[in-house]
LUMTOR-975306 format. One record per residue (C-alpha): y, x, z; residue number from 1. Coordinates in nm, 2 decimals, padded with zeros to 4 digits, m for minus. Layout:
residues N
+--------+--------+--------+-----+
|     c2 |     c1 |     c3 |   i |
+--------+--------+--------+-----+
|      Y |      X |      Z | NUM |
...
+--------+--------+--------+-----+
END
This chain:
residues 391
+--------+--------+--------+-----+
|     c2 |     c1 |     c3 |   i |
+--------+--------+--------+-----+
|  09.87 |  10.03 |  12.37 |   1 |
|  09.61 |  09.88 |  12.13 |   2 |
|  09.57 |  09.57 |  12.34 |   3 |
|  09.95 |  09.53 |  12.38 |   4 |
|  10.00 |  09.58 |  12.00 |   5 |
|  09.74 |  09.32 |  11.90 |   6 |
|  09.87 |  09.08 |  12.16 |   7 |
|  10.23 |  09.10 |  12.04 |   8 |
|  10.12 |  09.08 |  11.68 |   9 |
|  09.90 |  08.77 |  11.75 |  10 |
|  10.18 |  08.60 |  11.93 |  11 |
|  10.42 |  08.66 |  11.65 |  12 |
|  10.17 |  08.53 |  11.40 |  13 |
|  10.13 |  08.21 |  11.59 |  14 |
|  10.50 |  08.16 |  11.61 |  15 |
|  10.57 |  08.19 |  11.24 |  16 |
|  10.53 |  07.90 |  11.00 |  17 |
|  10.42 |  08.14 |  10.72 |  18 |
|  10.16 |  08.41 |  10.75 |  19 |
|  10.30 |  08.74 |  10.88 |  20 |
|  10.20 |  09.08 |  10.73 |  21 |
|  10.19 |  09.43 |  10.87 |  22 |
|  10.51 |  09.50 |  10.68 |  23 |
|  10.68 |  09.20 |  10.85 |  24 |
|  10.59 |  09.35 |  11.19 |  25 |
|  10.70 |  09.70 |  11.07 |  26 |
|  10.38 |  09.86 |  11.18 |  27 |
|  10.32 |  10.23 |  11.09 |  28 |
|  10.01 |  10.39 |  10.96 |  29 |
|  09.89 |  10.48 |  11.31 |  30 |
|  09.93 |  10.12 |  11.42 |  31 |
|  09.74 |  10.00 |  11.12 |  32 |
|  09.46 |  10.24 |  11.18 |  33 |
|  09.41 |  10.11 |  11.53 |  34 |
|  09.42 |  09.75 |  11.40 |  35 |
|  09.16 |  09.82 |  11.13 |  36 |
|  08.94 |  10.01 |  11.37 |  37 |
|  08.94 |  09.71 |  11.61 |  38 |
|  08.87 |  09.48 |  11.32 |  39 |
|  08.58 |  09.69 |  11.20 |  40 |
|  08.43 |  09.66 |  11.55 |  41 |
|  08.51 |  09.30 |  11.62 |  42 |
|  08.64 |  09.11 |  11.31 |  43 |
|  08.72 |  08.79 |  11.51 |  44 |
|  08.96 |  08.98 |  11.75 |  45 |
|  09.23 |  09.05 |  11.49 |  46 |
|  09.42 |  08.79 |  11.29 |  47 |
|  09.32 |  08.81 |  10.92 |  48 |
|  09.68 |  08.81 |  10.80 |  49 |
|  09.74 |  09.13 |  11.01 |  50 |
|  09.43 |  09.29 |  10.86 |  51 |
|  09.54 |  09.20 |  10.51 |  52 |
|  09.89 |  09.34 |  10.56 |  53 |
|  09.76 |  09.67 |  10.71 |  54 |
|  09.52 |  09.71 |  10.41 |  55 |
|  09.81 |  09.65 |  10.17 |  56 |
|  10.02 |  09.90 |  10.36 |  57 |
|  09.74 |  10.16 |  10.36 |  58 |
|  09.68 |  10.11 |  09.99 |  59 |
|  10.06 |  10.15 |  09.92 |  60 |
|  10.06 |  10.48 |  10.11 |  61 |
|  09.77 |  10.61 |  09.92 |  62 |
|  09.92 |  10.51 |  09.59 |  63 |
|  10.23 |  10.71 |  09.67 |  64 |
|  10.03 |  11.02 |  09.76 |  65 |
|  09.76 |  11.01 |  09.49 |  66 |
|  09.67 |  10.81 |  09.20 |  67 |
|  09.30 |  10.70 |  09.20 |  68 |
|  09.05 |  10.89 |  09.00 |  69 |
|  09.01 |  10.74 |  08.65 |  70 |
|  08.86 |  10.39 |  08.69 |  71 |
|  08.75 |  10.14 |  08.44 |  72 |
|  09.06 |  10.13 |  08.22 |  73 |
|  08.89 |  09.86 |  08.00 |  74 |
|  08.95 |  09.62 |  08.29 |  75 |
|  09.32 |  09.65 |  08.22 |  76 |
|  09.27 |  09.57 |  07.85 |  77 |
|  09.32 |  09.93 |  07.74 |  78 |
|  09.07 |  10.14 |  07.55 |  79 |
|  09.04 |  10.47 |  07.76 |  80 |
|  08.90 |  10.65 |  07.46 |  81 |
|  09.20 |  10.60 |  07.24 |  82 |
|  09.53 |  10.78 |  07.26 |  83 |
|  09.66 |  11.09 |  07.44 |  84 |
|  09.47 |  11.02 |  07.76 |  85 |
|  09.12 |  11.00 |  07.60 |  86 |
|  09.04 |  11.36 |  07.66 |  87 |
|  09.09 |  11.33 |  08.04 |  88 |
|  08.91 |  11.01 |  08.10 |  89 |
|  08.57 |  11.00 |  08.27 |  90 |
|  08.51 |  10.69 |  08.07 |  91 |
|  08.50 |  10.90 |  07.75 |  92 |
|  08.22 |  11.16 |  07.73 |  93 |
|  08.29 |  11.30 |  07.38 |  94 |
|  08.00 |  11.50 |  07.27 |  95 |
|  07.79 |  11.38 |  07.57 |  96 |
|  07.80 |  11.02 |  07.45 |  97 |
|  07.47 |  11.06 |  07.27 |  98 |
|  07.30 |  11.15 |  07.60 |  99 |
|  07.45 |  10.88 |  07.83 | 100 |
|  07.73 |  10.64 |  07.87 | 101 |
|  08.05 |  10.75 |  08.05 | 102 |
|  08.07 |  10.75 |  08.43 | 103 |
|  08.29 |  10.49 |  08.60 | 104 |
|  08.38 |  10.56 |  08.96 | 105 |
|  08.40 |  10.21 |  09.09 | 106 |
|  08.15 |  10.04 |  08.86 | 107 |
|  07.83 |  09.92 |  09.04 | 108 |
|  07.52 |  10.11 |  08.94 | 109 |
|  07.31 |  09.95 |  08.67 | 110 |
|  06.95 |  09.92 |  08.79 | 111 |
|  06.85 |  10.04 |  08.45 | 112 |
|  07.01 |  10.37 |  08.51 | 113 |
|  06.75 |  10.45 |  08.77 | 114 |
|  06.50 |  10.52 |  08.49 | 115 |
|  06.59 |  10.85 |  08.34 | 116 |
|  06.36 |  11.07 |  08.15 | 117 |
|  06.44 |  11.39 |  08.33 | 118 |
|  06.25 |  11.59 |  08.59 | 119 |
|  06.37 |  11.51 |  08.94 | 120 |
|  06.49 |  11.76 |  09.20 | 121 |
|  06.32 |  11.64 |  09.52 | 122 |
|  06.39 |  11.97 |  09.70 | 123 |
|  06.75 |  11.87 |  09.73 | 124 |
|  06.66 |  11.55 |  09.92 | 125 |
|  06.44 |  11.76 |  10.16 | 126 |
|  06.70 |  12.03 |  10.22 | 127 |
|  07.00 |  11.80 |  10.28 | 128 |
|  06.84 |  11.51 |  10.46 | 129 |
|  07.08 |  11.36 |  10.72 | 130 |
|  07.05 |  11.48 |  11.08 | 131 |
|  07.09 |  11.25 |  11.37 | 132 |
|  07.37 |  11.33 |  11.62 | 133 |
|  07.24 |  11.33 |  11.98 | 134 |
|  07.55 |  11.40 |  12.19 | 135 |
|  07.89 |  11.26 |  12.22 | 136 |
|  08.09 |  11.56 |  12.10 | 137 |
|  08.29 |  11.59 |  12.42 | 138 |
|  08.46 |  11.91 |  12.54 | 139 |
|  08.16 |  12.02 |  12.74 | 140 |
|  07.90 |  11.94 |  12.47 | 141 |
|  07.76 |  12.20 |  12.23 | 142 |
|  07.88 |  12.17 |  11.86 | 143 |
|  07.74 |  11.88 |  11.68 | 144 |
|  07.50 |  11.97 |  11.39 | 145 |
|  07.64 |  11.95 |  11.03 | 146 |
|  07.42 |  11.76 |  10.79 | 147 |
|  07.55 |  11.97 |  10.50 | 148 |
|  07.66 |  12.34 |  10.51 | 149 |
|  08.00 |  12.36 |  10.67 | 150 |
|  08.32 |  12.54 |  10.57 | 151 |
|  08.45 |  12.88 |  10.68 | 152 |
|  08.83 |  12.88 |  10.75 | 153 |
|  09.02 |  13.02 |  10.46 | 154 |
|  08.73 |  13.01 |  10.21 | 155 |
|  08.65 |  12.77 |  09.92 | 156 |
|  08.41 |  12.49 |  10.00 | 157 |
|  08.32 |  12.14 |  09.90 | 158 |
|  08.07 |  11.86 |  09.89 | 159 |
|  07.89 |  11.67 |  09.62 | 160 |
|  07.67 |  11.37 |  09.56 | 161 |
|  07.36 |  11.45 |  09.35 | 162 |
|  07.16 |  11.21 |  09.13 | 163 |
|  06.91 |  11.26 |  08.86 | 164 |
|  07.03 |  11.22 |  08.50 | 165 |
|  07.39 |  11.25 |  08.38 | 166 |
|  07.52 |  10.91 |  08.47 | 167 |
|  07.69 |  11.03 |  08.79 | 168 |
|  07.59 |  10.72 |  08.99 | 169 |
|  07.26 |  10.59 |  09.12 | 170 |
|  07.13 |  10.36 |  09.39 | 171 |
|  07.20 |  10.50 |  09.74 | 172 |
|  06.83 |  10.57 |  09.80 | 173 |
|  06.83 |  10.80 |  09.49 | 174 |
|  07.15 |  10.99 |  09.59 | 175 |
|  07.16 |  11.31 |  09.80 | 176 |
|  07.44 |  11.54 |  09.92 | 177 |
|  07.49 |  11.91 |  09.87 | 178 |
|  07.75 |  12.18 |  09.92 | 179 |
|  07.97 |  12.24 |  09.61 | 180 |
|  08.15 |  12.55 |  09.48 | 181 |
|  08.40 |  12.58 |  09.19 | 182 |
|  08.55 |  12.88 |  09.02 | 183 |
|  08.92 |  12.91 |  09.07 | 184 |
|  08.98 |  12.87 |  08.69 | 185 |
|  08.74 |  12.58 |  08.65 | 186 |
|  08.50 |  12.76 |  08.42 | 187 |
|  08.19 |  12.74 |  08.64 | 188 |
|  08.05 |  12.54 |  08.93 | 189 |
|  07.75 |  12.55 |  09.16 | 190 |
|  07.58 |  12.27 |  09.35 | 191 |
|  07.39 |  12.37 |  09.66 | 192 |
|  07.48 |  12.73 |  09.63 | 193 |
|  07.22 |  12.97 |  09.77 | 194 |
|  06.98 |  12.69 |  09.84 | 195 |
|  06.63 |  12.63 |  09.69 | 196 |
|  06.77 |  12.35 |  09.48 | 197 |
|  07.07 |  12.54 |  09.35 | 198 |
|  07.22 |  12.40 |  09.03 | 199 |
|  07.44 |  12.66 |  08.85 | 200 |
|  07.65 |  12.55 |  08.55 | 201 |
|  07.70 |  12.73 |  08.23 | 202 |
|  07.93 |  13.03 |  08.29 | 203 |
|  08.26 |  13.05 |  08.10 | 204 |
|  08.30 |  12.68 |  08.02 | 205 |
|  08.60 |  12.60 |  07.80 | 206 |
|  08.87 |  12.45 |  08.02 | 207 |
|  09.16 |  12.23 |  07.93 | 208 |
|  09.44 |  12.09 |  08.15 | 209 |
|  09.67 |  11.79 |  08.08 | 210 |
|  09.96 |  11.68 |  08.29 | 211 |
|  09.96 |  11.37 |  08.51 | 212 |
|  10.26 |  11.18 |  08.65 | 213 |
|  10.16 |  11.28 |  09.01 | 214 |
|  10.09 |  11.61 |  09.17 | 215 |
|  09.76 |  11.65 |  09.00 | 216 |
|  09.65 |  11.78 |  08.65 | 217 |
|  09.35 |  11.64 |  08.46 | 218 |
|  09.09 |  11.90 |  08.39 | 219 |
|  08.80 |  11.90 |  08.14 | 220 |
|  08.55 |  12.18 |  08.14 | 221 |
|  08.24 |  12.19 |  07.93 | 222 |
|  08.00 |  12.45 |  07.79 | 223 |
|  07.66 |  12.48 |  07.62 | 224 |
|  07.45 |  12.79 |  07.63 | 225 |
|  07.09 |  12.89 |  07.67 | 226 |
|  06.95 |  12.54 |  07.64 | 227 |
|  07.19 |  12.41 |  07.91 | 228 |
|  07.50 |  12.19 |  07.89 | 229 |
|  07.76 |  12.16 |  08.18 | 230 |
|  08.07 |  11.95 |  08.23 | 231 |
|  08.35 |  11.87 |  08.47 | 232 |
|  08.60 |  11.59 |  08.45 | 233 |
|  08.83 |  11.62 |  08.74 | 234 |
|  09.18 |  11.59 |  08.89 | 235 |
|  09.30 |  11.92 |  09.02 | 236 |
|  09.59 |  12.09 |  09.19 | 237 |
|  09.68 |  12.44 |  09.09 | 238 |
|  09.90 |  12.71 |  09.25 | 239 |
|  10.18 |  12.90 |  09.07 | 240 |
|  09.93 |  13.15 |  08.94 | 241 |
|  09.73 |  12.87 |  08.77 | 242 |
|  09.43 |  12.89 |  09.02 | 243 |
|  09.28 |  12.56 |  09.13 | 244 |
|  09.33 |  12.50 |  09.50 | 245 |
|  09.16 |  12.16 |  09.52 | 246 |
|  08.97 |  11.93 |  09.29 | 247 |
|  08.76 |  11.61 |  09.28 | 248 |
|  08.56 |  11.38 |  09.07 | 249 |
|  08.27 |  11.42 |  08.81 | 250 |
|  08.02 |  11.70 |  08.75 | 251 |
|  07.71 |  11.71 |  08.53 | 252 |
|  07.45 |  11.96 |  08.42 | 253 |
|  07.16 |  11.90 |  08.18 | 254 |
|  06.89 |  12.08 |  07.99 | 255 |
|  06.93 |  12.03 |  07.62 | 256 |
|  06.56 |  12.08 |  07.57 | 257 |
|  06.43 |  11.80 |  07.78 | 258 |
|  06.43 |  11.97 |  08.12 | 259 |
|  06.61 |  11.87 |  08.44 | 260 |
|  06.95 |  11.69 |  08.44 | 261 |
|  07.17 |  11.61 |  08.74 | 262 |
|  07.52 |  11.49 |  08.80 | 263 |
|  07.74 |  11.33 |  09.06 | 264 |
|  08.08 |  11.33 |  09.22 | 265 |
|  08.25 |  11.61 |  09.42 | 266 |
|  08.55 |  11.70 |  09.64 | 267 |
|  08.64 |  12.07 |  09.67 | 268 |
|  08.92 |  12.30 |  09.79 | 269 |
|  09.02 |  12.60 |  10.00 | 270 |
|  08.95 |  12.54 |  10.37 | 271 |
|  09.24 |  12.56 |  10.61 | 272 |
|  09.30 |  12.92 |  10.73 | 273 |
|  09.22 |  13.02 |  11.09 | 274 |
|  09.59 |  13.10 |  11.14 | 275 |
|  09.69 |  12.75 |  11.05 | 276 |
|  09.42 |  12.60 |  11.27 | 277 |
|  09.53 |  12.81 |  11.56 | 278 |
|  09.89 |  12.71 |  11.51 | 279 |
|  09.80 |  12.34 |  11.50 | 280 |
|  09.57 |  12.36 |  11.80 | 281 |
|  09.78 |  12.59 |  12.01 | 282 |
|  10.12 |  12.42 |  12.02 | 283 |
|  10.06 |  12.29 |  12.37 | 284 |
|  10.10 |  11.93 |  12.25 | 285 |
|  09.87 |  11.70 |  12.05 | 286 |
|  09.97 |  11.69 |  11.68 | 287 |
|  09.84 |  11.43 |  11.44 | 288 |
|  09.79 |  11.47 |  11.06 | 289 |
|  09.69 |  11.16 |  10.86 | 290 |
|  09.50 |  11.15 |  10.53 | 291 |
|  09.46 |  10.86 |  10.29 | 292 |
|  09.31 |  10.79 |  09.95 | 293 |
|  09.02 |  10.64 |  09.76 | 294 |
|  08.66 |  10.75 |  09.75 | 295 |
|  08.52 |  10.89 |  09.43 | 296 |
|  08.19 |  10.71 |  09.39 | 297 |
|  08.34 |  10.37 |  09.46 | 298 |
|  08.72 |  10.36 |  09.40 | 299 |
|  08.74 |  10.03 |  09.57 | 300 |
|  08.68 |  10.20 |  09.91 | 301 |
|  09.00 |  10.30 |  10.08 | 302 |
|  08.98 |  10.57 |  10.35 | 303 |
|  09.23 |  10.66 |  10.63 | 304 |
|  09.15 |  10.96 |  10.85 | 305 |
|  09.36 |  11.11 |  11.13 | 306 |
|  09.31 |  11.45 |  11.29 | 307 |
|  09.45 |  11.50 |  11.64 | 308 |
|  09.49 |  11.88 |  11.70 | 309 |
|  09.51 |  12.04 |  12.04 | 310 |
|  09.29 |  12.21 |  12.30 | 311 |
|  09.00 |  11.98 |  12.20 | 312 |
|  09.08 |  11.86 |  11.85 | 313 |
|  08.93 |  11.52 |  11.74 | 314 |
|  08.94 |  11.29 |  11.45 | 315 |
|  08.91 |  10.92 |  11.38 | 316 |
|  08.90 |  10.72 |  11.06 | 317 |
|  08.82 |  10.39 |  10.89 | 318 |
|  08.69 |  10.29 |  10.55 | 319 |
|  08.77 |  09.95 |  10.40 | 320 |
|  08.61 |  09.79 |  10.09 | 321 |
|  08.61 |  09.43 |  09.96 | 322 |
|  08.25 |  09.42 |  10.08 | 323 |
|  08.27 |  09.60 |  10.42 | 324 |
|  08.47 |  09.80 |  10.67 | 325 |
|  08.37 |  10.05 |  10.94 | 326 |
|  08.52 |  10.32 |  11.15 | 327 |
|  08.40 |  10.66 |  11.29 | 328 |
|  08.52 |  10.95 |  11.49 | 329 |
|  08.42 |  11.28 |  11.65 | 330 |
|  08.50 |  11.64 |  11.71 | 331 |
|  08.68 |  11.89 |  11.49 | 332 |
|  08.49 |  12.22 |  11.49 | 333 |
|  08.70 |  12.49 |  11.32 | 334 |
|  08.78 |  12.36 |  10.97 | 335 |
|  08.49 |  12.12 |  10.99 | 336 |
|  08.47 |  11.77 |  11.14 | 337 |
|  08.17 |  11.55 |  11.19 | 338 |
|  08.09 |  11.21 |  11.34 | 339 |
|  07.97 |  11.15 |  11.69 | 340 |
|  07.70 |  10.88 |  11.71 | 341 |
|  07.88 |  10.69 |  11.99 | 342 |
|  08.21 |  10.67 |  11.81 | 343 |
|  08.09 |  10.45 |  11.51 | 344 |
|  08.20 |  10.09 |  11.50 | 345 |
|  07.93 |  09.84 |  11.61 | 346 |
|  07.83 |  09.76 |  11.25 | 347 |
|  07.71 |  10.11 |  11.18 | 348 |
|  07.33 |  10.14 |  11.24 | 349 |
|  07.31 |  10.51 |  11.17 | 350 |
|  07.41 |  10.80 |  10.95 | 351 |
|  07.70 |  11.04 |  10.95 | 352 |
|  08.05 |  11.13 |  10.82 | 353 |
|  08.12 |  11.50 |  10.76 | 354 |
|  08.43 |  11.67 |  10.62 | 355 |
|  08.65 |  11.97 |  10.61 | 356 |
|  09.03 |  12.04 |  10.63 | 357 |
|  09.18 |  12.20 |  10.32 | 358 |
|  09.51 |  12.37 |  10.23 | 359 |
|  09.79 |  12.42 |  10.49 | 360 |
|  10.00 |  12.18 |  10.70 | 361 |
|  10.25 |  11.99 |  10.49 | 362 |
|  10.03 |  12.02 |  10.18 | 363 |
|  09.68 |  11.97 |  10.32 | 364 |
|  09.39 |  11.75 |  10.23 | 365 |
|  09.04 |  11.67 |  10.35 | 366 |
|  08.71 |  11.67 |  10.15 | 367 |
|  08.44 |  11.45 |  10.31 | 368 |
|  08.11 |  11.27 |  10.26 | 369 |
|  08.00 |  10.94 |  10.40 | 370 |
|  07.63 |  10.84 |  10.46 | 371 |
|  07.62 |  10.53 |  10.68 | 372 |
|  07.39 |  10.23 |  10.72 | 373 |
|  07.59 |  09.91 |  10.77 | 374 |
|  07.46 |  09.59 |  10.91 | 375 |
|  07.42 |  09.33 |  10.64 | 376 |
|  07.52 |  09.58 |  10.37 | 377 |
|  07.28 |  09.86 |  10.36 | 378 |
|  07.32 |  10.23 |  10.30 | 379 |
|  07.66 |  10.36 |  10.17 | 380 |
|  07.70 |  10.71 |  10.03 | 381 |
|  08.02 |  10.85 |  09.89 | 382 |
|  08.24 |  11.15 |  09.87 | 383 |
|  08.62 |  11.17 |  09.87 | 384 |
|  08.93 |  11.39 |  09.86 | 385 |
|  09.21 |  11.25 |  10.08 | 386 |
|  09.57 |  11.39 |  10.07 | 387 |
|  09.79 |  11.44 |  10.37 | 388 |
|  10.03 |  11.15 |  10.42 | 389 |
|  10.38 |  11.29 |  10.46 | 390 |
|  10.60 |  11.07 |  10.67 | 391 |
+--------+--------+--------+-----+
END
């Protein structure tokens, strides 16, 4: 099917006097995913116009589902710290401004930010070092190892990047991953819960919500107590009772007396229930759910992930950025999914992708982390919350 699709598309491109796009060929998201996966493995095998069109189509689907996390509004000529939206912008740190500049999800890390006068937490790097997958994740293989603590069906879970200081971003070599937990009312969070390097926020943080034009609300949570300051700036979805069911973006926790300080980005939610997983996997036919959105550390990275449910559920996905593209895949294990080493595109030299299914079919999402070494690019580390694409 893939070869036929690409052959037909190439023939059409050659026969037209103007460059064709994916929209011209009426390709759907599944078609575009196959095209982009092929492109990530062998860039010369796919016409560039077709790649560009698929990326445009993918971005449009993501925009319909979810607005990106707050990016550098100043690039659009608007001051993000003026007006009604100032309180919900990660570019405006309010009382934290004296400690550090605001975070910007898609701004490249300033090398100067690597020098921060806070005690590091090296135990996090030791505990959550990536593991190397050694099997192919097939139906007769044992479960692949999860680099970060996995998720139990029906229970809250999430993932976070961790850097020293409160700038949220750092070079990849200075960024680690950890599990993440959030109180349903947004008043408290924990990074690496139960681990030696656990970071627990101030309890009872003051929480405010503001409306957004999409399905999300903006949330700001902050508190200072006992020589510690904690903060969340996130987009969230709440149920009818006001409880947060999923959230993503910025966390920070710092000593106010010169002790340790840490921050990063996160994606969190309620893992899909076992009943929903059983229903999706036990229907007797393969069912596919597709998820799309931008990553939180680098908003320029667009992700598209598909889950194929059935007797042996699997997943596949691709990530595209102005500077790179790659694909991955592997098994789905309960609510968790993880990459198999032999299913990376050829430009991936090592690393992993791990994630978890959240919510329920029809209103589901995935939280996931990416740690891959790309040829000619280097190490990429990111975390993202992707929403289900509803046809």
